[in-house]
VODREN-459099 format. One record per residue: residue number from 1; residue in three letters; y, z, x of N, C-alpha, C in turn. Coordinates in nm, 3 decimals. Each point is the difference from the previous one (the first is absolute). Layout:
<volos>
+-----+------+---------+---------+---------+---------+---------+---------+---------+---------+---------+
:  nr : rest :  nnorth :     nup :   neast : canorth :    caup :  caeast :  cnorth :     cup :   ceast :
+-----+------+---------+---------+---------+---------+---------+---------+---------+---------+---------+
: NUM :  ALA :       Y :       Z :       X :       Y :       Z :       X :       Y :       Z :       X :
...
+-----+------+---------+---------+---------+---------+---------+---------+---------+---------+---------+
</volos>
This chain:
<volos>
+-----+------+---------+---------+---------+---------+---------+---------+---------+---------+---------+
:  nr : rest :  nnorth :     nup :   neast : canorth :    caup :  caeast :  cnorth :     cup :   ceast :
+-----+------+---------+---------+---------+---------+---------+---------+---------+---------+---------+
:   1 :  UNK : -21.075 :   8.731 :   6.754 :  -0.051 :  -0.088 :  -0.075 :  -0.135 :   0.024 :  -0.049 :
:   2 :  UNK :  -0.085 :   0.047 :   0.082 :  -0.148 :   0.055 :  -0.026 :   0.012 :   0.091 :  -0.123 :
:   3 :  UNK :   0.102 :   0.094 :   0.024 :   0.011 :   0.110 :  -0.092 :   0.047 :  -0.057 :  -0.141 :
:   4 :  UNK :   0.080 :  -0.082 :   0.005 :   0.054 :  -0.074 :  -0.130 :  -0.116 :  -0.069 :  -0.071 :
:   5 :  UNK :  -0.084 :  -0.064 :   0.089 :  -0.111 :  -0.082 :  -0.067 :  -0.109 :   0.113 :  -0.063 :
:   6 :  UNK :  -0.036 :   0.101 :   0.074 :  -0.099 :   0.087 :  -0.044 :   0.069 :   0.069 :  -0.140 :
:   7 :  UNK :   0.125 :   0.041 :   0.004 :   0.069 :   0.048 :  -0.114 :  -0.018 :  -0.089 :  -0.119 :
:   8 :  UNK :   0.044 :  -0.120 :   0.030 :  -0.001 :  -0.096 :  -0.096 :  -0.153 :  -0.022 :  -0.067 :
:   9 :  UNK :  -0.087 :   0.002 :   0.086 :  -0.148 :  -0.007 :  -0.037 :  -0.034 :   0.115 :  -0.075 :
:  10 :  UNK :   0.026 :   0.117 :   0.044 :  -0.009 :   0.120 :  -0.091 :   0.054 :   0.009 :  -0.137 :
:  11 :  UNK :   0.121 :  -0.039 :  -0.008 :   0.087 :  -0.006 :  -0.109 :  -0.077 :  -0.104 :  -0.102 :
:  12 :  UNK :  -0.032 :  -0.129 :   0.053 :  -0.054 :  -0.093 :  -0.076 :  -0.150 :   0.048 :  -0.054 :
:  13 :  UNK :  -0.065 :   0.055 :   0.081 :  -0.142 :   0.062 :  -0.040 :   0.023 :   0.095 :  -0.106 :
:  14 :  UNK :   0.089 :   0.083 :   0.019 :   0.032 :   0.119 :  -0.099 :   0.047 :  -0.067 :  -0.139 :
:  15 :  UNK :   0.067 :  -0.089 :   0.003 :   0.057 :  -0.083 :  -0.123 :  -0.112 :  -0.071 :  -0.063 :
:  16 :  UNK :  -0.091 :  -0.053 :   0.089 :  -0.110 :  -0.072 :  -0.060 :  -0.096 :   0.093 :  -0.068 :
:  17 :  UNK :  -0.016 :   0.105 :   0.069 :  -0.101 :   0.120 :  -0.057 :   0.071 :   0.040 :  -0.140 :
:  18 :  UNK :   0.115 :   0.017 :   0.019 :   0.072 :   0.059 :  -0.140 :  -0.011 :  -0.102 :  -0.102 :
:  19 :  UNK :   0.036 :  -0.128 :   0.024 :  -0.010 :  -0.099 :  -0.094 :  -0.132 :  -0.015 :  -0.048 :
:  20 :  UNK :  -0.113 :   0.010 :   0.073 :  -0.113 :  -0.027 :  -0.041 :  -0.057 :   0.120 :  -0.082 :
:  21 :  UNK :   0.047 :   0.123 :   0.045 :  -0.051 :   0.113 :  -0.072 :   0.065 :   0.005 :  -0.137 :
:  22 :  UNK :   0.120 :  -0.058 :   0.016 :   0.073 :  -0.003 :  -0.148 :  -0.049 :  -0.103 :  -0.076 :
:  23 :  UNK :  -0.029 :  -0.111 :   0.041 :  -0.065 :  -0.112 :  -0.063 :  -0.138 :   0.032 :  -0.062 :
:  24 :  UNK :  -0.079 :   0.082 :   0.092 :  -0.127 :   0.048 :  -0.065 :   0.009 :   0.081 :  -0.116 :
:  25 :  UNK :   0.102 :   0.100 :   0.013 :   0.021 :   0.093 :  -0.111 :   0.031 :  -0.068 :  -0.118 :
:  26 :  UNK :   0.111 :  -0.105 :  -0.002 :   0.027 :  -0.087 :  -0.097 :  -0.103 :  -0.084 :  -0.058 :
:  27 :  UNK :  -0.091 :  -0.040 :   0.072 :  -0.093 :  -0.074 :  -0.046 :  -0.112 :   0.075 :  -0.075 :
:  28 :  UNK :  -0.043 :   0.109 :   0.054 :  -0.076 :   0.094 :  -0.051 :   0.045 :   0.068 :  -0.136 :
:  29 :  UNK :   0.106 :   0.036 :  -0.010 :   0.038 :   0.071 :  -0.112 :  -0.013 :  -0.068 :  -0.138 :
:  30 :  UNK :   0.049 :  -0.127 :  -0.018 :  -0.032 :  -0.062 :  -0.127 :  -0.120 :  -0.020 :  -0.057 :
:  31 :  UNK :  -0.103 :  -0.008 :   0.113 :  -0.136 :  -0.020 :  -0.034 :  -0.073 :   0.151 :  -0.041 :
:  32 :  UNK :   0.057 :   0.082 :   0.055 :  -0.089 :   0.125 :  -0.011 :   0.050 :   0.067 :  -0.148 :
:  33 :  UNK :   0.130 :  -0.033 :  -0.038 :   0.033 :   0.073 :  -0.129 :  -0.062 :  -0.072 :  -0.119 :
:  34 :  UNK :  -0.001 :  -0.122 :  -0.018 :  -0.055 :  -0.063 :  -0.113 :  -0.144 :   0.024 :  -0.002 :
:  35 :  UNK :  -0.070 :  -0.004 :   0.112 :  -0.155 :   0.030 :   0.019 :  -0.025 :   0.145 :  -0.063 :
:  36 :  UNK :   0.085 :   0.100 :   0.040 :  -0.035 :   0.135 :  -0.052 :   0.044 :   0.000 :  -0.144 :
:  37 :  UNK :   0.099 :  -0.058 :  -0.044 :   0.034 :   0.012 :  -0.140 :  -0.097 :  -0.079 :  -0.096 :
:  38 :  UNK :  -0.046 :  -0.115 :   0.061 :  -0.122 :  -0.059 :  -0.084 :  -0.122 :   0.071 :   0.003 :
:  39 :  UNK :  -0.028 :   0.060 :   0.095 :  -0.133 :   0.077 :  -0.005 :   0.009 :   0.140 :  -0.076 :
:  40 :  UNK :   0.116 :   0.036 :  -0.023 :   0.038 :   0.132 :  -0.074 :  -0.032 :  -0.056 :  -0.163 :
:  41 :  UNK :   0.022 :  -0.113 :  -0.030 :  -0.013 :  -0.042 :  -0.134 :  -0.146 :  -0.008 :  -0.039 :
:  42 :  UNK :  -0.037 :   0.019 :  -0.129 :  -0.153 :  -0.006 :  -0.025 :  -0.028 :  -0.158 :   0.004 :
:  43 :  UNK :  -0.126 :  -0.009 :   0.057 :  -0.066 :  -0.129 :   0.008 :  -0.096 :  -0.014 :  -0.120 :
:  44 :  UNK :  -0.013 :  -0.129 :  -0.029 :  -0.110 :  -0.033 :  -0.119 :  -0.131 :   0.029 :   0.058 :
:  45 :  UNK :  -0.084 :   0.091 :  -0.045 :  -0.129 :   0.032 :   0.040 :  -0.079 :   0.021 :  -0.114 :
:  46 :  UNK :  -0.126 :   0.028 :   0.005 :  -0.083 :   0.030 :  -0.130 :   0.048 :   0.129 :  -0.052 :
:  47 :  UNK :   0.012 :  -0.010 :  -0.123 :   0.070 :   0.119 :  -0.077 :   0.136 :   0.000 :  -0.032 :
:  48 :  UNK :   0.076 :  -0.089 :   0.078 :   0.155 :   0.008 :  -0.010 :   0.021 :  -0.063 :  -0.139 :
:  49 :  UNK :   0.108 :   0.056 :  -0.068 :   0.033 :  -0.048 :  -0.121 :   0.123 :  -0.088 :   0.045 :
:  50 :  UNK :  -0.007 :  -0.154 :  -0.036 :   0.092 :  -0.093 :   0.035 :   0.066 :  -0.059 :  -0.120 :
:  51 :  UNK :   0.120 :  -0.032 :   0.013 :   0.090 :  -0.067 :  -0.096 :   0.049 :  -0.133 :   0.077 :
:  52 :  UNK :  -0.016 :  -0.120 :  -0.070 :   0.022 :  -0.129 :   0.069 :   0.072 :  -0.078 :  -0.102 :
:  53 :  UNK :   0.075 :  -0.093 :   0.047 :   0.061 :  -0.111 :  -0.068 :  -0.055 :  -0.127 :   0.040 :
:  54 :  UNK :  -0.043 :  -0.088 :  -0.082 :  -0.084 :  -0.128 :   0.040 :   0.032 :  -0.112 :  -0.080 :
:  55 :  UNK :  -0.017 :  -0.109 :   0.071 :  -0.008 :  -0.144 :  -0.071 :  -0.105 :  -0.063 :   0.043 :
:  56 :  UNK :  -0.090 :  -0.053 :  -0.110 :  -0.117 :  -0.059 :   0.028 :   0.009 :  -0.156 :  -0.035 :
:  57 :  UNK :  -0.049 :  -0.069 :   0.105 :   0.006 :  -0.146 :  -0.024 :  -0.114 :  -0.064 :   0.035 :
:  58 :  UNK :  -0.032 :  -0.123 :  -0.059 :  -0.131 :  -0.076 :   0.025 :   0.034 :  -0.092 :   0.129 :
:  59 :  UNK :  -0.085 :  -0.078 :   0.040 :  -0.003 :  -0.094 :   0.119 :   0.107 :  -0.072 :   0.000 :
:  60 :  UNK :   0.059 :  -0.047 :  -0.119 :   0.107 :  -0.088 :  -0.013 :   0.132 :   0.057 :  -0.025 :
:  61 :  UNK :   0.016 :   0.150 :   0.020 :   0.115 :   0.058 :  -0.008 :   0.058 :   0.035 :  -0.130 :
:  62 :  UNK :  -0.095 :  -0.031 :  -0.109 :   0.030 :   0.036 :  -0.149 :  -0.020 :   0.152 :  -0.004 :
:  63 :  UNK :   0.090 :   0.074 :  -0.064 :   0.018 :   0.144 :  -0.025 :  -0.099 :   0.024 :  -0.110 :
:  64 :  UNK :  -0.092 :   0.073 :   0.033 :  -0.099 :   0.040 :  -0.113 :   0.031 :   0.137 :  -0.056 :
:  65 :  UNK :   0.060 :   0.081 :   0.088 :   0.047 :   0.143 :  -0.045 :   0.099 :   0.054 :   0.086 :
:  66 :  UNK :   0.076 :   0.088 :  -0.039 :   0.094 :   0.062 :   0.076 :   0.038 :   0.133 :  -0.063 :
:  67 :  UNK :   0.042 :   0.105 :   0.073 :   0.057 :   0.122 :  -0.052 :   0.135 :   0.023 :   0.050 :
:  68 :  UNK :   0.058 :  -0.099 :   0.061 :   0.137 :   0.016 :   0.050 :   0.117 :   0.023 :  -0.100 :
:  69 :  UNK :   0.069 :   0.114 :  -0.002 :   0.089 :   0.042 :  -0.082 :  -0.057 :   0.077 :  -0.114 :
:  70 :  UNK :  -0.130 :   0.035 :   0.012 :  -0.063 :   0.091 :  -0.085 :  -0.048 :   0.121 :   0.064 :
:  71 :  UNK :  -0.087 :   0.088 :  -0.074 :  -0.051 :   0.104 :   0.075 :  -0.106 :  -0.038 :   0.119 :
:  72 :  UNK :  -0.001 :   0.082 :   0.108 :  -0.085 :  -0.057 :   0.094 :  -0.153 :   0.023 :  -0.048 :
:  73 :  UNK :  -0.089 :  -0.062 :   0.062 :  -0.155 :   0.010 :  -0.027 :  -0.026 :   0.128 :   0.095 :
:  74 :  UNK :  -0.061 :   0.091 :  -0.072 :  -0.057 :   0.133 :   0.064 :  -0.157 :  -0.013 :   0.003 :
:  75 :  UNK :  -0.051 :   0.033 :   0.115 :  -0.158 :  -0.012 :   0.015 :  -0.031 :   0.121 :   0.108 :
:  76 :  UNK :  -0.119 :   0.028 :   0.008 :  -0.052 :   0.083 :   0.108 :  -0.084 :  -0.073 :   0.109 :
:  77 :  UNK :   0.039 :  -0.004 :   0.118 :  -0.059 :  -0.066 :   0.099 :  -0.156 :   0.035 :   0.020 :
:  78 :  UNK :  -0.091 :  -0.096 :   0.010 :  -0.144 :   0.038 :   0.019 :  -0.064 :   0.025 :  -0.125 :
:  79 :  UNK :   0.047 :  -0.008 :  -0.115 :  -0.074 :   0.012 :  -0.121 :  -0.030 :  -0.111 :  -0.082 :
:  80 :  UNK :   0.018 :  -0.135 :   0.054 :  -0.033 :  -0.119 :  -0.071 :   0.085 :  -0.028 :  -0.114 :
:  81 :  UNK :   0.129 :   0.057 :   0.000 :   0.077 :  -0.031 :  -0.115 :   0.068 :  -0.125 :   0.004 :
:  82 :  UNK :   0.002 :  -0.066 :   0.129 :   0.064 :  -0.133 :   0.010 :  -0.110 :  -0.093 :   0.081 :
:  83 :  UNK :   0.029 :  -0.126 :  -0.008 :  -0.109 :  -0.081 :   0.070 :  -0.013 :   0.045 :   0.145 :
:  84 :  UNK :  -0.119 :  -0.015 :   0.049 :  -0.047 :   0.032 :   0.140 :   0.096 :  -0.054 :   0.107 :
:  85 :  UNK :   0.019 :  -0.143 :  -0.016 :   0.084 :  -0.053 :   0.110 :   0.146 :   0.045 :   0.005 :
:  86 :  UNK :   0.064 :   0.044 :  -0.104 :   0.142 :   0.051 :   0.008 :  -0.026 :   0.145 :   0.053 :
:  87 :  UNK :  -0.083 :   0.095 :  -0.051 :  -0.011 :   0.118 :   0.050 :  -0.016 :   0.015 :   0.132 :
:  88 :  UNK :  -0.104 :  -0.101 :   0.081 :  -0.010 :   0.010 :   0.127 :   0.128 :  -0.049 :   0.082 :
:  89 :  UNK :   0.083 :  -0.093 :  -0.058 :   0.108 :  -0.047 :   0.054 :   0.119 :   0.118 :   0.015 :
:  90 :  UNK :  -0.001 :   0.088 :  -0.102 :   0.103 :   0.096 :   0.001 :  -0.008 :   0.112 :   0.076 :
:  91 :  UNK :  -0.143 :   0.027 :   0.035 :  -0.032 :   0.119 :   0.083 :   0.078 :   0.017 :   0.135 :
:  92 :  UNK :   0.071 :   0.106 :   0.028 :   0.072 :   0.029 :   0.119 :   0.153 :  -0.037 :  -0.019 :
:  93 :  UNK :   0.036 :  -0.052 :  -0.122 :   0.145 :  -0.023 :  -0.022 :   0.076 :   0.112 :  -0.035 :
:  94 :  UNK :   0.134 :   0.012 :   0.004 :   0.084 :   0.099 :  -0.040 :   0.096 :  -0.053 :  -0.104 :
:  95 :  UNK :   0.069 :   0.134 :  -0.052 :   0.087 :  -0.057 :  -0.115 :   0.113 :  -0.082 :   0.062 :
:  96 :  UNK :   0.042 :  -0.102 :  -0.066 :   0.120 :  -0.089 :   0.043 :  -0.074 :  -0.121 :   0.076 :
:  97 :  UNK :  -0.128 :   0.009 :   0.031 :  -0.069 :  -0.115 :   0.073 :  -0.005 :  -0.126 :  -0.112 :
:  98 :  UNK :   0.009 :  -0.125 :   0.052 :  -0.027 :  -0.115 :  -0.089 :  -0.119 :  -0.083 :   0.075 :
:  99 :  UNK :  -0.082 :  -0.071 :  -0.080 :  -0.115 :  -0.077 :   0.048 :  -0.024 :  -0.118 :  -0.083 :
: 100 :  UNK :  -0.023 :  -0.094 :   0.074 :  -0.043 :  -0.124 :  -0.079 :  -0.155 :  -0.016 :   0.033 :
: 101 :  UNK :  -0.084 :   0.000 :  -0.104 :  -0.144 :   0.001 :   0.017 :  -0.061 :  -0.095 :  -0.092 :
: 102 :  UNK :  -0.090 :  -0.097 :   0.075 :  -0.076 :  -0.093 :  -0.076 :  -0.148 :   0.049 :  -0.012 :
: 103 :  UNK :  -0.047 :  -0.003 :  -0.119 :  -0.144 :   0.058 :  -0.027 :  -0.085 :  -0.104 :  -0.045 :
: 104 :  UNK :  -0.123 :  -0.034 :   0.063 :  -0.088 :  -0.088 :  -0.028 :  -0.080 :   0.066 :  -0.119 :
: 105 :  UNK :  -0.071 :  -0.100 :  -0.105 :  -0.058 :   0.049 :  -0.119 :  -0.092 :   0.102 :   0.020 :
: 106 :  UNK :  -0.068 :  -0.004 :   0.124 :  -0.109 :   0.107 :   0.031 :   0.053 :   0.135 :   0.022 :
: 107 :  UNK :   0.134 :   0.021 :   0.019 :   0.065 :   0.133 :   0.006 :   0.091 :   0.018 :  -0.121 :
: 108 :  UNK :   0.002 :  -0.076 :  -0.093 :   0.074 :  -0.011 :  -0.111 :  -0.068 :   0.039 :  -0.127 :
: 109 :  UNK :  -0.034 :  -0.118 :  -0.078 :  -0.067 :   0.035 :  -0.131 :  -0.141 :  -0.084 :   0.016 :
: 110 :  UNK :  -0.035 :  -0.032 :   0.113 :  -0.134 :  -0.059 :   0.020 :   0.017 :  -0.166 :  -0.025 :
: 111 :  UNK :  -0.118 :  -0.057 :   0.050 :  -0.015 :  -0.147 :  -0.045 :  -0.007 :  -0.020 :  -0.121 :
: 112 :  UNK :   0.036 :  -0.122 :  -0.051 :  -0.030 :  -0.051 :  -0.142 :  -0.142 :  -0.019 :  -0.014 :
: 113 :  UNK :  -0.082 :   0.062 :  -0.104 :  -0.132 :  -0.006 :  -0.019 :  -0.028 :  -0.075 :  -0.120 :
: 114 :  UNK :  -0.066 :  -0.112 :   0.025 :  -0.030 :  -0.107 :  -0.113 :  -0.108 :   0.053 :  -0.102 :
: 115 :  UNK :  -0.081 :   0.116 :   0.054 :  -0.088 :   0.049 :  -0.089 :   0.068 :   0.111 :  -0.097 :
: 116 :  UNK :   0.133 :   0.033 :   0.024 :   0.077 :   0.076 :  -0.112 :   0.070 :  -0.073 :  -0.098 :
: 117 :  UNK :  -0.040 :  -0.129 :  -0.005 :   0.054 :  -0.083 :  -0.101 :  -0.126 :  -0.035 :  -0.098 :
: 118 :  UNK :   0.003 :   0.031 :  -0.111 :  -0.108 :  -0.014 :  -0.088 :   0.039 :  -0.073 :  -0.132 :
: 119 :  UNK :  -0.096 :  -0.068 :  -0.067 :   0.029 :  -0.065 :  -0.126 :  -0.088 :   0.070 :  -0.105 :
: 120 :  UNK :   0.076 :   0.035 :  -0.106 :  -0.075 :   0.083 :  -0.113 :   0.017 :  -0.071 :  -0.139 :
: 121 :  UNK :  -0.083 :   0.026 :  -0.101 :   0.031 :  -0.061 :  -0.138 :   0.131 :   0.057 :  -0.041 :
: 122 :  UNK :   0.079 :  -0.086 :  -0.075 :   0.126 :   0.033 :  -0.078 :  -0.016 :   0.123 :  -0.081 :
: 123 :  UNK :  -0.113 :   0.016 :  -0.069 :  -0.004 :   0.107 :  -0.101 :  -0.010 :   0.143 :   0.067 :
: 124 :  UNK :  -0.018 :   0.005 :   0.125 :   0.013 :   0.141 :   0.081 :   0.123 :   0.040 :   0.026 :
: 125 :  UNK :   0.096 :  -0.084 :  -0.024 :   0.153 :   0.040 :   0.029 :   0.077 :  -0.014 :  -0.133 :
: 126 :  UNK :   0.071 :   0.130 :  -0.040 :   0.089 :  -0.015 :  -0.115 :   0.085 :  -0.130 :  -0.013 :
: 127 :  UNK :   0.013 :  -0.049 :  -0.109 :   0.087 :  -0.137 :  -0.027 :   0.132 :   0.029 :   0.056 :
: 128 :  UNK :   0.062 :   0.092 :  -0.008 :   0.149 :   0.032 :   0.045 :  -0.017 :   0.004 :   0.150 :
: 129 :  UNK :  -0.101 :   0.018 :   0.080 :  -0.005 :  -0.012 :   0.141 :  -0.049 :  -0.108 :   0.047 :
: 130 :  UNK :  -0.007 :  -0.102 :  -0.070 :  -0.058 :  -0.124 :   0.057 :   0.109 :  -0.105 :   0.026 :
: 131 :  UNK :   0.086 :   0.053 :   0.093 :   0.131 :  -0.085 :   0.057 :  -0.017 :   0.011 :   0.150 :
: 132 :  UNK :   0.020 :  -0.115 :   0.073 :   0.014 :  -0.011 :   0.123 :   0.101 :   0.092 :   0.062 :
: 133 :  UNK :  -0.028 :   0.086 :   0.093 :   0.102 :   0.089 :   0.065 :  -0.018 :   0.160 :  -0.069 :
: 134 :  UNK :  -0.082 :  -0.004 :  -0.099 :  -0.013 :   0.148 :  -0.062 :  -0.086 :   0.078 :   0.108 :
: 135 :  UNK :   0.035 :   0.123 :   0.004 :  -0.040 :   0.096 :   0.075 :  -0.100 :   0.094 :  -0.074 :
: 136 :  UNK :  -0.118 :   0.022 :   0.027 :  -0.102 :   0.087 :  -0.081 :  -0.058 :   0.095 :   0.113 :
: 137 :  UNK :  -0.060 :   0.111 :  -0.071 :  -0.067 :   0.095 :   0.079 :  -0.135 :   0.006 :  -0.031 :
: 138 :  UNK :  -0.108 :  -0.013 :   0.088 :  -0.144 :   0.001 :  -0.026 :  -0.063 :   0.131 :   0.073 :
: 139 :  UNK :  -0.128 :  -0.002 :  -0.045 :  -0.076 :   0.107 :   0.060 :  -0.132 :  -0.064 :   0.057 :
: 140 :  UNK :  -0.054 :   0.062 :   0.091 :  -0.123 :  -0.069 :   0.063 :  -0.115 :   0.008 :  -0.108 :
: 141 :  UNK :  -0.108 :  -0.076 :   0.029 :  -0.107 :  -0.005 :  -0.100 :  -0.050 :   0.121 :  -0.049 :
: 142 :  UNK :  -0.004 :   0.101 :   0.079 :  -0.051 :   0.131 :  -0.042 :   0.109 :   0.076 :  -0.095 :
: 143 :  UNK :   0.124 :  -0.060 :   0.009 :   0.109 :   0.071 :  -0.085 :   0.061 :   0.129 :   0.060 :
: 144 :  UNK :  -0.040 :   0.011 :   0.122 :   0.071 :   0.121 :   0.068 :   0.075 :  -0.048 :   0.128 :
: 145 :  UNK :   0.067 :   0.089 :   0.070 :   0.083 :  -0.044 :   0.109 :   0.134 :  -0.028 :  -0.033 :
: 146 :  UNK :   0.076 :  -0.030 :   0.092 :   0.155 :  -0.037 :  -0.027 :   0.014 :  -0.122 :  -0.087 :
: 147 :  UNK :   0.097 :  -0.018 :  -0.084 :   0.030 :  -0.118 :  -0.060 :   0.046 :  -0.111 :   0.116 :
: 148 :  UNK :  -0.052 :  -0.127 :  -0.037 :   0.020 :  -0.100 :   0.094 :   0.106 :  -0.099 :  -0.070 :
: 149 :  UNK :   0.112 :  -0.022 :   0.062 :   0.095 :  -0.091 :  -0.056 :  -0.047 :  -0.142 :   0.019 :
: 150 :  UNK :   0.008 :  -0.092 :  -0.115 :  -0.035 :  -0.136 :   0.013 :   0.102 :  -0.084 :  -0.063 :
: 151 :  UNK :   0.006 :  -0.115 :   0.031 :   0.103 :  -0.086 :  -0.038 :  -0.059 :  -0.146 :  -0.080 :
: 152 :  UNK :   0.045 :  -0.017 :  -0.129 :  -0.043 :  -0.114 :  -0.064 :   0.042 :  -0.127 :   0.085 :
: 153 :  UNK :  -0.071 :  -0.064 :   0.076 :   0.040 :  -0.112 :   0.077 :   0.009 :  -0.135 :  -0.081 :
: 154 :  UNK :  -0.108 :  -0.018 :  -0.088 :  -0.001 :  -0.127 :  -0.065 :  -0.070 :   0.017 :  -0.131 :
: 155 :  UNK :   0.038 :  -0.067 :  -0.088 :  -0.059 :   0.009 :  -0.147 :  -0.065 :  -0.134 :  -0.024 :
: 156 :  UNK :  -0.118 :  -0.001 :  -0.013 :  -0.080 :  -0.138 :  -0.060 :  -0.040 :   0.003 :  -0.136 :
: 157 :  UNK :  -0.070 :  -0.107 :  -0.039 :  -0.024 :  -0.006 :  -0.145 :  -0.089 :   0.098 :  -0.038 :
: 158 :  UNK :  -0.098 :   0.044 :   0.077 :  -0.101 :   0.105 :  -0.049 :  -0.005 :   0.106 :   0.094 :
: 159 :  UNK :   0.062 :  -0.002 :   0.097 :  -0.005 :   0.109 :   0.114 :   0.141 :   0.038 :   0.052 :
: 160 :  UNK :   0.005 :   0.125 :   0.064 :   0.110 :   0.030 :   0.065 :  -0.028 :   0.045 :   0.152 :
: 161 :  UNK :   0.073 :  -0.062 :   0.091 :  -0.006 :   0.031 :   0.161 :   0.076 :   0.125 :   0.020 :
: 162 :  UNK :  -0.059 :   0.110 :   0.049 :   0.068 :   0.113 :   0.044 :   0.000 :   0.026 :   0.145 :
: 163 :  UNK :   0.100 :   0.049 :   0.078 :   0.013 :   0.028 :   0.139 :   0.022 :   0.151 :   0.022 :
: 164 :  UNK :  -0.089 :   0.062 :   0.080 :   0.008 :   0.144 :   0.017 :   0.050 :   0.012 :   0.143 :
: 165 :  UNK :   0.053 :  -0.111 :   0.075 :   0.068 :   0.024 :   0.129 :   0.120 :   0.066 :  -0.020 :
: 166 :  UNK :   0.047 :   0.068 :   0.101 :   0.137 :   0.056 :  -0.016 :   0.094 :  -0.122 :   0.013 :
: 167 :  UNK :   0.113 :   0.015 :  -0.069 :   0.089 :  -0.135 :   0.001 :   0.047 :  -0.043 :   0.146 :
: 168 :  UNK :  -0.009 :   0.093 :   0.094 :   0.049 :  -0.029 :   0.144 :  -0.134 :  -0.018 :   0.082 :
: 169 :  UNK :  -0.097 :   0.003 :  -0.047 :  -0.136 :  -0.038 :   0.084 :   0.018 :  -0.128 :   0.075 :
: 170 :  UNK :  -0.052 :  -0.006 :   0.114 :   0.005 :  -0.127 :   0.067 :   0.139 :  -0.032 :   0.065 :
: 171 :  UNK :   0.100 :   0.080 :  -0.008 :   0.121 :  -0.024 :   0.033 :   0.052 :   0.059 :   0.123 :
: 172 :  UNK :   0.063 :  -0.072 :   0.104 :   0.058 :   0.081 :   0.115 :   0.135 :   0.045 :  -0.051 :
: 173 :  UNK :   0.030 :   0.128 :   0.026 :   0.117 :   0.073 :  -0.068 :   0.093 :   0.033 :   0.118 :
: 174 :  UNK :   0.143 :  -0.004 :  -0.024 :   0.088 :   0.030 :   0.111 :   0.088 :   0.108 :  -0.083 :
: 175 :  UNK :   0.014 :   0.116 :   0.071 :   0.083 :   0.111 :  -0.036 :   0.097 :   0.016 :   0.101 :
: 176 :  UNK :   0.130 :   0.023 :  -0.061 :   0.122 :   0.034 :   0.091 :   0.026 :   0.140 :  -0.057 :
: 177 :  UNK :  -0.027 :   0.104 :   0.096 :   0.000 :   0.145 :  -0.041 :   0.124 :   0.068 :   0.080 :
: 178 :  UNK :   0.044 :   0.091 :  -0.067 :   0.107 :   0.102 :   0.051 :  -0.053 :   0.135 :  -0.045 :
: 179 :  UNK :  -0.033 :   0.090 :   0.106 :  -0.051 :   0.137 :  -0.020 :   0.130 :   0.081 :  -0.051 :
: 180 :  UNK :  -0.012 :   0.063 :  -0.115 :   0.103 :   0.070 :  -0.048 :  -0.014 :   0.146 :   0.042 :
: 181 :  UNK :  -0.114 :   0.063 :  -0.013 :  -0.012 :   0.136 :   0.051 :  -0.152 :   0.019 :   0.036 :
: 182 :  UNK :  -0.007 :   0.105 :   0.076 :  -0.143 :   0.029 :   0.045 :   0.001 :   0.156 :  -0.007 :
: 183 :  UNK :  -0.097 :   0.058 :  -0.089 :  -0.013 :   0.144 :   0.013 :  -0.125 :   0.036 :   0.064 :
: 184 :  UNK :   0.008 :   0.082 :   0.107 :  -0.115 :   0.020 :   0.069 :  -0.123 :   0.048 :  -0.082 :
: 185 :  UNK :  -0.107 :  -0.007 :   0.089 :  -0.130 :   0.043 :  -0.079 :   0.000 :   0.178 :  -0.013 :
: 186 :  UNK :  -0.030 :   0.033 :  -0.108 :  -0.011 :   0.135 :  -0.038 :  -0.147 :   0.047 :   0.007 :
: 187 :  UNK :  -0.002 :   0.114 :   0.029 :  -0.147 :   0.060 :   0.006 :  -0.039 :   0.027 :  -0.141 :
: 188 :  UNK :  -0.132 :  -0.028 :  -0.022 :  -0.046 :   0.024 :  -0.142 :  -0.092 :   0.124 :  -0.002 :
+-----+------+---------+---------+---------+---------+---------+---------+---------+---------+---------+
</volos>
């Protein structure tokens, strides 16, 4: 009887050890393979060329822009080609990753600046451009530097109100992004 009990304990211990060993091997295998495959894919880092699909919405969910069903947006990470908050949120992602990103105005197009809204005499604007919603290009007072896009915001009797803020200034923006491809950094 003692021999039977010892044999049974040995068999049970051996069976448990095999089951646990097999269970551990099964539990480890699925985790190791995707992690290895994922780390072998290029990751978005400074200098990477990234293609992405996006939908941009405002705080109320209204679609402001999208490229779904069109060519992906291509940019180089770290070169300031997209707004800072989005660039920061995409760092470290791989092709195929999707992300929902909410970006405050400070990391998007900045706060709305009342000082960027000016009122000028009507005669300084061509008559055919004196319509609300008309977009114009202006230069700084010295006449140099990059052109500044401005919007005719209001037409009054003797003056026109112009707004040099970006149309999305002061807005919290939401991006739903899918990374289409990531080309690794190339040495220059």
